[in-house]
Short mmCIF file of the C-alpha atoms (twelve columns), coordinates in Angstrom:
data_MODEL
# 
_entry.id   MODEL 
# 
loop_
_atom_site.group_PDB 
_atom_site.id 
_atom_site.type_symbol 
_atom_site.label_atom_id 
_atom_site.label_alt_id 
_atom_site.label_comp_id 
_atom_site.label_asym_id 
_atom_site.label_seq_id 
_atom_site.Cartn_x 
_atom_site.Cartn_y 
_atom_site.Cartn_z 
_atom_site.pdbx_PDB_model_num 
ATOM 1   C CA . MET A 1   24.214  64.363  99.653  1 
ATOM 2   C CA . GLY A 2   24.984  64.189  103.557 1 
ATOM 3   C CA . ASN A 3   27.521  61.853  103.380 1 
ATOM 4   C CA . THR A 4   29.589  63.503  100.719 1 
ATOM 5   C CA . LYS A 5   33.136  64.582  101.945 1 
ATOM 6   C CA . HIS A 6   34.856  67.448  101.076 1 
ATOM 7   C CA . THR A 7   38.689  68.281  101.213 1 
ATOM 8   C CA . THR A 8   39.789  71.341  102.766 1 
ATOM 9   C CA . TYR A 9   43.323  72.867  101.763 1 
ATOM 10  C CA . PRO A 10  44.647  75.421  104.188 1 
ATOM 11  C CA . THR A 11  45.147  77.897  101.445 1 
ATOM 12  C CA . SER A 12  45.789  80.946  103.678 1 
ATOM 13  C CA . GLY A 13  48.439  79.315  105.856 1 
ATOM 14  C CA . LEU A 14  50.482  78.335  102.752 1 
ATOM 15  C CA . ILE A 15  50.249  81.494  100.956 1 
ATOM 16  C CA . PHE A 16  51.543  83.252  104.553 1 
ATOM 17  C CA . THR A 17  54.430  80.626  104.933 1 
ATOM 18  C CA . PHE A 18  55.389  81.436  101.511 1 
ATOM 19  C CA . VAL A 19  55.425  84.951  101.461 1 
ATOM 20  C CA . PHE A 20  57.328  84.881  104.702 1 
ATOM 21  C CA . ILE A 21  59.970  82.621  103.017 1 
ATOM 22  C CA . TRP A 22  60.039  84.959  100.140 1 
ATOM 23  C CA . LEU A 23  60.551  88.096  102.234 1 
ATOM 24  C CA . PHE A 24  63.342  86.423  104.405 1 
ATOM 25  C CA . LEU A 25  65.262  85.313  101.553 1 
ATOM 26  C CA . SER A 26  64.928  88.573  99.761  1 
ATOM 27  C CA . SER A 27  66.228  90.312  102.599 1 
ATOM 28  C CA . THR A 28  69.052  88.293  103.119 1 
ATOM 29  C CA . ILE A 29  70.360  88.312  99.407  1 
ATOM 30  C CA . GLN A 30  70.218  91.924  99.730  1 
ATOM 31  C CA . ILE A 31  72.121  92.543  102.831 1 
ATOM 32  C CA . THR A 32  74.436  90.009  101.183 1 
ATOM 33  C CA . ALA A 33  74.828  92.259  98.100  1 
ATOM 34  C CA . GLN A 34  75.080  95.360  99.991  1 
ATOM 35  C CA . ASN A 35  78.057  93.855  102.215 1 
ATOM 36  C CA . SER A 36  79.623  92.389  99.216  1 
ATOM 37  C CA . GLY A 37  79.663  95.683  97.287  1 
ATOM 38  C CA . SER A 38  81.046  97.781  100.053 1 
ATOM 39  C CA . LYS A 39  84.147  95.211  100.486 1 
ATOM 40  C CA . VAL A 40  84.537  94.140  97.156  1 
ATOM 41  C CA . ASN A 41  83.156  96.325  94.461  1 
ATOM 42  C CA . LYS A 42  83.743  100.067 95.725  1 
ATOM 43  C CA . GLN A 43  86.163  101.402 93.557  1 
ATOM 44  C CA . LYS A 44  88.757  103.831 95.607  1 
ATOM 45  C CA . ARG A 45  89.309  107.281 94.296  1 
ATOM 46  C CA . ILE A 46  92.955  106.884 93.643  1 
ATOM 47  C CA . THR A 47  94.284  103.567 92.549  1 
ATOM 48  C CA . LEU A 48  97.593  102.086 91.317  1 
ATOM 49  C CA . ILE A 49  97.465  99.541  88.256  1 
ATOM 50  C CA . SER A 50  100.520 97.363  87.829  1 
ATOM 51  C CA . ASN A 51  101.574 96.542  84.276  1 
ATOM 52  C CA . GLU A 52  104.849 94.276  84.310  1 
ATOM 53  C CA . VAL A 53  104.817 93.666  80.622  1 
ATOM 54  C CA . ASP A 54  104.985 97.462  79.908  1 
ATOM 55  C CA . ARG A 55  107.198 97.912  83.326  1 
ATOM 56  C CA . LYS A 56  105.198 100.560 84.635  1 
ATOM 57  C CA . VAL A 57  102.549 101.269 87.356  1 
ATOM 58  C CA . ASP A 58  99.624  103.563 86.495  1 
ATOM 59  C CA . VAL A 59  98.170  106.258 88.871  1 
ATOM 60  C CA . LEU A 60  94.547  106.873 88.309  1 
ATOM 61  C CA . ILE A 61  92.860  109.643 90.219  1 
ATOM 62  C CA . ASP A 62  88.954  109.464 89.921  1 
ATOM 63  C CA . GLY A 63  89.494  107.217 86.894  1 
ATOM 64  C CA . ARG A 64  91.887  109.326 85.057  1 
ATOM 65  C CA . LEU A 65  95.750  109.044 84.582  1 
ATOM 66  C CA . PHE A 66  97.888  111.395 86.966  1 
ATOM 67  C CA . THR A 67  101.200 109.790 86.267  1 
ATOM 68  C CA . SER A 68  102.902 106.628 86.090  1 
ATOM 69  C CA . TYR A 69  105.826 104.872 87.436  1 
ATOM 70  C CA . ILE A 70  108.240 103.620 84.548  1 
ATOM 71  C CA . TYR A 71  111.120 101.512 84.561  1 
ATOM 72  C CA . PRO A 72  111.832 100.867 80.899  1 
ATOM 73  C CA . SER A 73  115.145 99.494  79.762  1 
ATOM 74  C CA . THR A 74  115.776 102.474 77.609  1 
ATOM 75  C CA . ILE A 75  116.226 105.009 80.302  1 
ATOM 76  C CA . LYS A 76  118.841 104.715 82.983  1 
ATOM 77  C CA . LYS A 77  116.599 105.241 85.994  1 
ATOM 78  C CA . PRO A 78  112.994 104.579 87.006  1 
ATOM 79  C CA . VAL A 79  110.951 108.074 86.505  1 
ATOM 80  C CA . LEU A 80  107.646 109.230 87.216  1 
ATOM 81  C CA . TYR A 81  106.035 110.135 83.752  1 
ATOM 82  C CA . PRO A 82  104.013 111.746 82.679  1 
ATOM 83  C CA . LEU A 83  102.772 114.251 85.064  1 
ATOM 84  C CA . ILE A 84  99.397  115.518 84.246  1 
ATOM 85  C CA . SER A 85  97.477  118.430 86.051  1 
ATOM 86  C CA . PRO A 86  94.139  118.138 87.334  1 
ATOM 87  C CA . SER A 87  92.768  119.730 84.191  1 
ATOM 88  C CA . GLY A 88  94.200  116.872 81.968  1 
ATOM 89  C CA . THR A 89  97.425  119.069 80.739  1 
ATOM 90  C CA . LYS A 90  100.638 117.000 80.564  1 
ATOM 91  C CA . ILE A 91  103.390 119.338 81.962  1 
ATOM 92  C CA . THR A 92  106.721 117.022 81.472  1 
ATOM 93  C CA . ARG A 93  108.591 116.998 78.210  1 
ATOM 94  C CA . LYS A 94  108.037 114.153 75.757  1 
ATOM 95  C CA . PHE A 95  111.388 113.804 74.699  1 
ATOM 96  C CA . PRO A 96  113.125 111.767 74.409  1 
ATOM 97  C CA . LEU A 97  110.517 109.045 75.247  1 
ATOM 98  C CA . GLU A 98  107.593 110.350 72.701  1 
ATOM 99  C CA . PRO A 99  107.606 112.379 69.293  1 
ATOM 100 C CA . SER A 100 106.885 115.857 69.744  1 
ATOM 101 C CA . VAL A 101 106.536 119.234 68.256  1 
ATOM 102 C CA . GLY A 102 108.146 122.404 69.109  1 
ATOM 103 C CA . GLU A 103 110.300 120.999 72.275  1 
ATOM 104 C CA . ARG A 104 113.785 121.443 72.999  1 
ATOM 105 C CA . VAL A 105 116.071 118.129 72.471  1 
ATOM 106 C CA . ASP A 106 118.916 119.017 74.784  1 
ATOM 107 C CA . HIS A 107 119.869 116.775 77.942  1 
ATOM 108 C CA . PRO A 108 118.304 113.456 76.959  1 
ATOM 109 C CA . HIS A 109 118.994 112.330 80.433  1 
ATOM 110 C CA . HIS A 110 116.038 114.915 81.747  1 
ATOM 111 C CA . VAL A 111 112.844 112.550 81.725  1 
ATOM 112 C CA . GLY A 112 109.837 113.186 83.742  1 
ATOM 113 C CA . LEU A 113 110.423 113.468 87.363  1 
ATOM 114 C CA . TRP A 114 113.565 111.648 88.681  1 
ATOM 115 C CA . PHE A 115 116.089 111.262 91.575  1 
ATOM 116 C CA . ASN A 116 119.598 110.823 91.208  1 
ATOM 117 C CA . TYR A 117 123.093 112.495 91.517  1 
ATOM 118 C CA . GLY A 118 126.169 113.453 89.700  1 
ATOM 119 C CA . ASP A 119 128.968 112.189 91.582  1 
ATOM 120 C CA . VAL A 120 128.372 108.895 93.775  1 
ATOM 121 C CA . ASN A 121 131.876 107.439 94.338  1 
ATOM 122 C CA . GLY A 122 132.956 109.190 91.160  1 
ATOM 123 C CA . TYR A 123 130.407 107.681 88.860  1 
ATOM 124 C CA . ASP A 124 127.708 110.053 87.344  1 
ATOM 125 C CA . PHE A 125 124.104 108.994 87.666  1 
ATOM 126 C CA . TRP A 126 122.478 112.199 86.773  1 
ATOM 127 C CA . ASN A 127 123.823 112.628 83.013  1 
ATOM 128 C CA . ASN A 128 123.580 109.207 81.961  1 
ATOM 129 C CA . SER A 129 121.562 108.134 78.841  1 
ATOM 130 C CA . ASP A 130 121.975 106.258 75.870  1 
ATOM 131 C CA . ALA A 131 123.469 109.206 74.219  1 
ATOM 132 C CA . ILE A 132 126.737 108.707 75.905  1 
ATOM 133 C CA . PRO A 133 129.557 107.376 73.476  1 
ATOM 134 C CA . VAL A 134 130.048 103.735 74.225  1 
ATOM 135 C CA . ASP A 135 133.888 104.576 75.085  1 
ATOM 136 C CA . LYS A 136 132.799 106.942 78.019  1 
ATOM 137 C CA . ARG A 137 130.173 104.850 79.540  1 
ATOM 138 C CA . ASP A 138 132.506 103.567 82.180  1 
ATOM 139 C CA . GLY A 139 132.487 106.916 84.211  1 
ATOM 140 C CA . TYR A 140 128.425 106.651 84.627  1 
ATOM 141 C CA . GLY A 141 126.061 104.473 87.043  1 
ATOM 142 C CA . THR A 142 122.607 103.139 86.383  1 
ATOM 143 C CA . ILE A 143 119.555 103.118 88.830  1 
ATOM 144 C CA . TYR A 144 117.552 99.768  88.542  1 
ATOM 145 C CA . HIS A 145 114.222 98.835  89.570  1 
ATOM 146 C CA . ARG A 146 113.937 96.086  91.432  1 
ATOM 147 C CA . ALA A 147 110.904 95.280  92.810  1 
ATOM 148 C CA . ILE A 148 107.445 96.417  93.829  1 
ATOM 149 C CA . ASN A 149 106.990 96.068  97.522  1 
ATOM 150 C CA . ASN A 150 103.550 97.441  98.292  1 
ATOM 151 C CA . MET A 151 100.544 99.087  96.614  1 
ATOM 152 C CA . GLU A 152 97.661  100.695 98.650  1 
ATOM 153 C CA . ASN A 153 94.572  102.444 96.898  1 
ATOM 154 C CA . GLY A 154 92.498  104.830 98.967  1 
ATOM 155 C CA . ASP A 155 90.155  107.594 98.398  1 
ATOM 156 C CA . ASP A 156 92.433  110.183 99.959  1 
ATOM 157 C CA . GLU A 157 95.731  109.017 99.305  1 
ATOM 158 C CA . ALA A 158 97.668  105.810 97.399  1 
ATOM 159 C CA . LYS A 159 100.764 104.535 98.233  1 
ATOM 160 C CA . LEU A 160 103.530 102.901 96.176  1 
ATOM 161 C CA . SER A 161 106.423 101.253 97.650  1 
ATOM 162 C CA . VAL A 162 109.451 100.013 95.549  1 
ATOM 163 C CA . THR A 163 113.063 98.931  95.761  1 
ATOM 164 C CA . MET A 164 115.844 100.359 93.202  1 
ATOM 165 C CA . GLU A 165 119.617 99.625  93.284  1 
ATOM 166 C CA . TRP A 166 122.366 102.366 92.222  1 
ATOM 167 C CA . VAL A 167 125.012 100.329 90.327  1 
ATOM 168 C CA . SER A 168 128.128 101.404 88.934  1 
ATOM 169 C CA . ALA A 169 129.582 100.833 85.387  1 
ATOM 170 C CA . LYS A 170 131.699 97.940  86.899  1 
ATOM 171 C CA . GLY A 171 128.459 96.400  88.331  1 
ATOM 172 C CA . ASP A 172 128.814 97.322  92.100  1 
ATOM 173 C CA . VAL A 173 125.641 98.063  93.892  1 
ATOM 174 C CA . LEU A 174 126.618 101.491 95.685  1 
ATOM 175 C CA . LEU A 175 123.351 102.143 97.209  1 
ATOM 176 C CA . GLU A 176 120.203 100.494 97.964  1 
ATOM 177 C CA . GLU A 177 116.943 102.814 97.549  1 
ATOM 178 C CA . GLN A 178 113.648 102.062 99.160  1 
ATOM 179 C CA . THR A 179 111.278 104.895 98.016  1 
ATOM 180 C CA . THR A 180 107.512 105.217 98.713  1 
ATOM 181 C CA . PHE A 181 105.299 107.451 96.751  1 
ATOM 182 C CA . VAL A 182 102.407 109.119 98.406  1 
ATOM 183 C CA . PHE A 183 99.685  110.341 95.657  1 
ATOM 184 C CA . ARG A 184 97.038  112.493 96.518  1 
ATOM 185 C CA . GLY A 185 94.523  114.749 94.574  1 
ATOM 186 C CA . LYS A 186 91.241  116.425 94.913  1 
ATOM 187 C CA . GLY A 187 89.685  119.412 92.950  1 
ATOM 188 C CA . ASN A 188 92.354  121.509 91.658  1 
ATOM 189 C CA . GLU A 189 95.225  120.430 93.505  1 
ATOM 190 C CA . TYR A 190 97.270  117.192 92.889  1 
ATOM 191 C CA . SER A 191 100.399 116.128 94.753  1 
ATOM 192 C CA . ILE A 192 103.184 113.582 95.238  1 
ATOM 193 C CA . ASP A 193 105.271 112.897 98.180  1 
ATOM 194 C CA . ARG A 194 108.777 110.991 97.431  1 
ATOM 195 C CA . ILE A 195 110.361 109.315 100.406 1 
ATOM 196 C CA . THR A 196 113.520 108.027 99.489  1 
ATOM 197 C CA . LYS A 197 115.815 105.924 101.896 1 
ATOM 198 C CA . LEU A 198 119.510 105.327 100.565 1 
ATOM 199 C CA . THR A 199 121.531 102.779 102.260 1 
ATOM 200 C CA . ALA A 200 125.203 101.967 101.678 1 
ATOM 201 C CA . LYS A 201 124.972 98.395  101.396 1 
ATOM 202 C CA . ASN A 202 128.469 97.213  100.520 1 
ATOM 203 C CA . GLY A 203 130.766 99.739  101.516 1 
ATOM 204 C CA . ASP A 204 131.425 103.400 102.189 1 
ATOM 205 C CA . VAL A 205 129.703 105.667 99.568  1 
ATOM 206 C CA . SER A 206 130.628 109.394 99.010  1 
ATOM 207 C CA . LEU A 207 128.372 112.020 97.303  1 
ATOM 208 C CA . ILE A 208 130.856 114.516 96.225  1 
ATOM 209 C CA . ASP A 209 129.671 118.284 95.977  1 
ATOM 210 C CA . ASN A 210 128.136 118.410 92.308  1 
ATOM 211 C CA . LYS A 211 125.983 120.568 90.933  1 
ATOM 212 C CA . GLU A 212 123.857 117.835 89.322  1 
ATOM 213 C CA . GLY A 213 121.162 116.573 91.497  1 
ATOM 214 C CA . VAL A 214 119.016 115.414 93.145  1 
ATOM 215 C CA . LEU A 215 115.328 115.649 92.346  1 
ATOM 216 C CA . GLY A 216 114.538 116.921 89.047  1 
ATOM 217 C CA . ILE A 217 111.590 117.646 86.547  1 
ATOM 218 C CA . ARG A 218 111.822 118.491 83.084  1 
ATOM 219 C CA . LEU A 219 109.089 120.713 81.773  1 
ATOM 220 C CA . ILE A 220 106.987 121.404 78.475  1 
ATOM 221 C CA . ARG A 221 108.128 124.695 76.613  1 
ATOM 222 C CA . GLU A 222 104.936 126.659 78.382  1 
ATOM 223 C CA . LEU A 223 106.482 126.123 81.837  1 
ATOM 224 C CA . GLU A 224 109.951 127.815 80.613  1 
ATOM 225 C CA . HIS A 225 110.970 131.247 80.937  1 
ATOM 226 C CA . PRO A 226 110.868 133.274 78.030  1 
ATOM 227 C CA . SER A 227 114.380 133.397 76.005  1 
ATOM 228 C CA . ASP A 228 115.057 134.584 72.545  1 
ATOM 229 C CA . LYS A 229 118.952 133.666 72.591  1 
ATOM 230 C CA . PRO A 230 120.793 130.725 71.788  1 
ATOM 231 C CA . ASP A 231 122.468 128.970 74.902  1 
ATOM 232 C CA . ILE A 232 124.892 126.084 75.365  1 
ATOM 233 C CA . PHE A 233 124.579 124.361 78.623  1 
ATOM 234 C CA . THR A 234 127.636 122.213 79.717  1 
ATOM 235 C CA . ASP A 235 127.102 119.138 81.930  1 
ATOM 236 C CA . ALA A 236 129.442 118.225 84.835  1 
ATOM 237 C CA . ASN A 237 131.585 116.315 82.527  1 
ATOM 238 C CA . GLY A 238 132.135 119.237 80.366  1 
ATOM 239 C CA . ILE A 239 129.941 118.035 77.460  1 
ATOM 240 C CA . ALA A 240 128.501 120.792 75.826  1 
ATOM 241 C CA . THR A 241 124.656 120.789 74.448  1 
ATOM 242 C CA . LYS A 242 123.190 123.078 72.007  1 
ATOM 243 C CA . VAL A 243 119.987 124.332 72.835  1 
ATOM 244 C CA . ALA A 244 117.366 125.432 70.344  1 
ATOM 245 C CA . VAL A 245 116.312 129.226 69.615  1 
ATOM 246 C CA . LEU A 246 112.689 128.950 70.122  1 
ATOM 247 C CA . ASN A 247 109.919 132.084 69.886  1 
ATOM 248 C CA . ASN A 248 108.169 132.906 73.214  1 
ATOM 249 C CA . ASP A 249 104.805 132.666 72.002  1 
ATOM 250 C CA . GLY A 250 102.664 130.911 74.832  1 
ATOM 251 C CA . VAL A 251 105.794 131.099 77.292  1 
ATOM 252 C CA . TYR A 252 105.008 132.474 80.743  1 
ATOM 253 C CA . GLY A 253 106.752 130.315 83.229  1 
ATOM 254 C CA . LYS A 254 108.424 132.167 86.299  1 
ATOM 255 C CA . TYR A 255 109.995 130.780 89.526  1 
ATOM 256 C CA . THR A 256 109.172 132.432 92.774  1 
ATOM 257 C CA . ASN A 257 110.818 131.032 96.118  1 
ATOM 258 C CA . ALA A 258 109.730 131.353 99.888  1 
ATOM 259 C CA . GLU A 259 111.783 134.756 99.946  1 
ATOM 260 C CA . GLY A 260 110.232 136.467 97.408  1 
ATOM 261 C CA . ILE A 261 113.060 135.812 94.864  1 
ATOM 262 C CA . GLN A 262 112.016 135.362 91.148  1 
ATOM 263 C CA . GLY A 263 112.898 134.313 88.043  1 
ATOM 264 C CA . ASP A 264 116.514 132.947 87.036  1 
ATOM 265 C CA . ASP A 265 117.670 134.638 90.254  1 
ATOM 266 C CA . CYS A 266 116.293 131.640 92.233  1 
ATOM 267 C CA . TRP A 267 119.415 129.375 90.887  1 
ATOM 268 C CA . GLY A 268 121.852 128.968 93.395  1 
ATOM 269 C CA . LYS A 269 119.832 130.429 96.502  1 
ATOM 270 C CA . ARG A 270 118.266 128.247 99.441  1 
ATOM 271 C CA . SER A 271 114.839 128.107 100.120 1 
ATOM 272 C CA . ASN A 272 112.426 126.157 101.513 1 
ATOM 273 C CA . TRP A 273 110.340 125.801 98.513  1 
ATOM 274 C CA . VAL A 274 110.264 127.056 94.989  1 
ATOM 275 C CA . ASN A 275 106.789 127.640 92.935  1 
ATOM 276 C CA . LEU A 276 106.788 127.744 89.174  1 
ATOM 277 C CA . SER A 277 103.655 129.793 87.856  1 
ATOM 278 C CA . SER A 278 102.493 129.602 84.240  1 
ATOM 279 C CA . HIS A 279 99.539  129.064 82.334  1 
ATOM 280 C CA . VAL A 280 98.803  126.689 79.055  1 
ATOM 281 C CA . GLY A 281 96.051  128.877 77.217  1 
ATOM 282 C CA . ASN A 282 93.426  129.547 79.946  1 
ATOM 283 C CA . GLU A 283 94.435  127.003 82.095  1 
ATOM 284 C CA . ILE A 284 96.495  128.309 85.422  1 
ATOM 285 C CA . ILE A 285 99.184  126.075 86.168  1 
ATOM 286 C CA . ASN A 286 101.527 126.045 89.507  1 
ATOM 287 C CA . LEU A 287 103.963 123.574 90.091  1 
ATOM 288 C CA . ALA A 288 105.754 123.719 93.552  1 
ATOM 289 C CA . ILE A 289 108.504 121.606 95.170  1 
ATOM 290 C CA . LEU A 290 108.915 121.491 98.985  1 
ATOM 291 C CA . ASP A 291 111.770 120.723 100.697 1 
ATOM 292 C CA . HIS A 292 111.709 119.243 104.195 1 
ATOM 293 C CA . PRO A 293 113.711 120.336 107.382 1 
ATOM 294 C CA . LYS A 294 114.978 116.666 108.256 1 
ATOM 295 C CA . ASN A 295 116.748 116.524 104.779 1 
ATOM 296 C CA . VAL A 296 120.459 116.696 104.559 1 
ATOM 297 C CA . GLY A 297 121.521 120.065 103.680 1 
ATOM 298 C CA . ALA A 298 118.194 121.733 104.548 1 
ATOM 299 C CA . PRO A 299 117.359 124.408 103.582 1 
ATOM 300 C CA . THR A 300 118.050 123.302 100.264 1 
ATOM 301 C CA . TYR A 301 119.641 125.223 97.153  1 
ATOM 302 C CA . TRP A 302 117.958 125.235 93.887  1 
ATOM 303 C CA . HIS A 303 118.930 124.227 90.437  1 
ATOM 304 C CA . THR A 304 116.097 126.185 88.464  1 
ATOM 305 C CA . ARG A 305 116.805 126.736 84.846  1 
ATOM 306 C CA . GLY A 306 114.628 128.788 82.654  1 
ATOM 307 C CA . TYR A 307 115.043 126.297 79.856  1 
ATOM 308 C CA . GLY A 308 112.584 123.800 81.655  1 
ATOM 309 C CA . LEU A 309 114.864 121.851 84.284  1 
ATOM 310 C CA . PHE A 310 113.331 122.646 87.952  1 
ATOM 311 C CA . ALA A 311 115.569 120.545 90.353  1 
ATOM 312 C CA . VAL A 312 116.137 120.610 94.036  1 
ATOM 313 C CA . ASN A 313 119.905 119.917 95.266  1 
ATOM 314 C CA . PRO A 314 120.901 119.725 98.836  1 
ATOM 315 C CA . LEU A 315 124.470 118.032 98.240  1 
ATOM 316 C CA . GLY A 316 125.806 120.503 95.676  1 
ATOM 317 C CA . GLN A 317 126.532 123.409 97.918  1 
ATOM 318 C CA . SER A 318 129.860 124.567 96.559  1 
ATOM 319 C CA . ALA A 319 128.721 124.315 92.996  1 
ATOM 320 C CA . LEU A 320 125.581 126.325 93.605  1 
ATOM 321 C CA . SER A 321 126.744 128.739 96.132  1 
ATOM 322 C CA . ASN A 322 130.047 129.871 94.132  1 
ATOM 323 C CA . GLY A 323 132.197 128.079 96.866  1 
ATOM 324 C CA . LYS A 324 130.714 129.816 99.781  1 
ATOM 325 C CA . ASP A 325 129.410 126.283 101.284 1 
ATOM 326 C CA . VAL A 326 130.928 123.164 100.830 1 
ATOM 327 C CA . LEU A 327 129.267 119.627 101.503 1 
ATOM 328 C CA . ASN A 328 130.653 116.376 100.554 1 
ATOM 329 C CA . PHE A 329 128.229 114.026 102.147 1 
ATOM 330 C CA . GLY A 330 129.005 110.356 102.807 1 
ATOM 331 C CA . LEU A 331 127.732 107.315 104.259 1 
ATOM 332 C CA . LYS A 332 129.633 104.521 106.111 1 
ATOM 333 C CA . LYS A 333 128.686 100.930 105.114 1 
ATOM 334 C CA . GLY A 334 125.350 100.250 106.492 1 
ATOM 335 C CA . GLU A 335 124.380 103.827 107.110 1 
ATOM 336 C CA . SER A 336 121.100 105.340 105.648 1 
ATOM 337 C CA . THR A 337 119.921 108.829 105.052 1 
ATOM 338 C CA . THR A 338 116.367 109.513 103.889 1 
ATOM 339 C CA . PHE A 339 115.068 112.588 101.607 1 
ATOM 340 C CA . ARG A 340 111.788 113.848 101.979 1 
ATOM 341 C CA . HIS A 341 110.174 116.125 98.980  1 
ATOM 342 C CA . ARG A 342 106.436 117.095 98.038  1 
ATOM 343 C CA . ILE A 343 105.371 118.002 94.484  1 
ATOM 344 C CA . ILE A 344 102.306 120.132 94.061  1 
ATOM 345 C CA . ILE A 345 100.610 120.495 90.751  1 
ATOM 346 C CA . ALA A 346 97.714  122.821 90.856  1 
ATOM 347 C CA . ASN A 347 95.237  124.779 88.451  1 
ATOM 348 C CA . GLU A 348 95.263  127.619 90.951  1 
ATOM 349 C CA . ASP A 349 97.270  130.304 92.050  1 
ATOM 350 C CA . LEU A 350 99.542  129.459 94.972  1 
ATOM 351 C CA . GLY A 351 100.699 132.907 96.456  1 
ATOM 352 C CA . LYS A 352 103.280 132.988 99.307  1 
ATOM 353 C CA . LYS A 353 100.650 132.677 102.086 1 
ATOM 354 C CA . GLN A 354 99.430  129.262 100.387 1 
ATOM 355 C CA . MET A 355 102.867 127.983 99.861  1 
ATOM 356 C CA . ASP A 356 104.041 128.737 103.394 1 
ATOM 357 C CA . ALA A 357 101.049 127.011 104.938 1 
ATOM 358 C CA . ARG A 358 101.525 123.753 102.874 1 
ATOM 359 C CA . PHE A 359 105.420 123.829 103.779 1 
ATOM 360 C CA . ASP A 360 104.298 124.089 107.365 1 
ATOM 361 C CA . ALA A 361 102.176 121.205 107.020 1 
ATOM 362 C CA . PHE A 362 104.474 119.112 105.414 1 
ATOM 363 C CA . SER A 363 107.581 119.886 107.653 1 
ATOM 364 C CA . LYS A 364 105.512 118.249 110.560 1 
ATOM 365 C CA . GLN A 365 105.098 114.779 108.865 1 
# 
């Protein structure tokens, strides 16, 4: 019995070693996962999603669609469509891109939010659409999407930079366009900055004084001014377009500019900004466009129509001032100019004090 040997195992030491290794590995895995999540998995608030098959880039704020940059072959320029309020209401007219009920079917070239002009070396870019008769299309120009240069997501803002070309009916590239869209949105207010650099690449370019320009938005019926009479609107080429007679149920739109001028009287006036206020059901909607003091022709003239066209035109001064001012703007070969505009969509009232503050902030950028 005294000579019996017993084997002793270092049980406590092994347990301690295993526990230490387990704790070390667990801590390492957790730290790695946290770091990985902060770099890769964290979703930015404002995101851009490119879809080359459908020829668009969607802009999402907090996971919901705000707008899309679209460049289909069925329209004559890239546009932002639709524009959606923070509460989720589409404020841009559906025609001619989507079936709709109770909308005017005039001016098929009014699509979403766009930027072009009515006289570029004699070519009309503003009024061009598939509705133009084939035998008259030699007087029109088309803006083609060429490239997506950069996309940046962010919590405060997202940026989309694109290249376009302004091409005459003969196939000549008159202008190269480099545009950056800056999308912001939080709470009851979303905004878009459209910063557009135009360059005369292949020769001199003249943008002759014309009422059709430059940045425009076509809106839903609820944002129009009340109207109960038939009208016929004529474009720059003298083509008359009939506008349907509609009742005014739910139609509450009203323009107000920085000088306090309201309604149809905002048309043909210079101003730093114009705000269109209305509501859809119980939803308050304010849609504002801000000019920039560095733009050609600032403070700009406004092409604000009660039937739903909301446009800013710094170049068509004679047409909009009844001959008081004239601006026949041009670029020599290789020269550039940049236009800056801010579009604000808010589900809250924006009075003069709020609008002046937003203009002051924008003008310093």
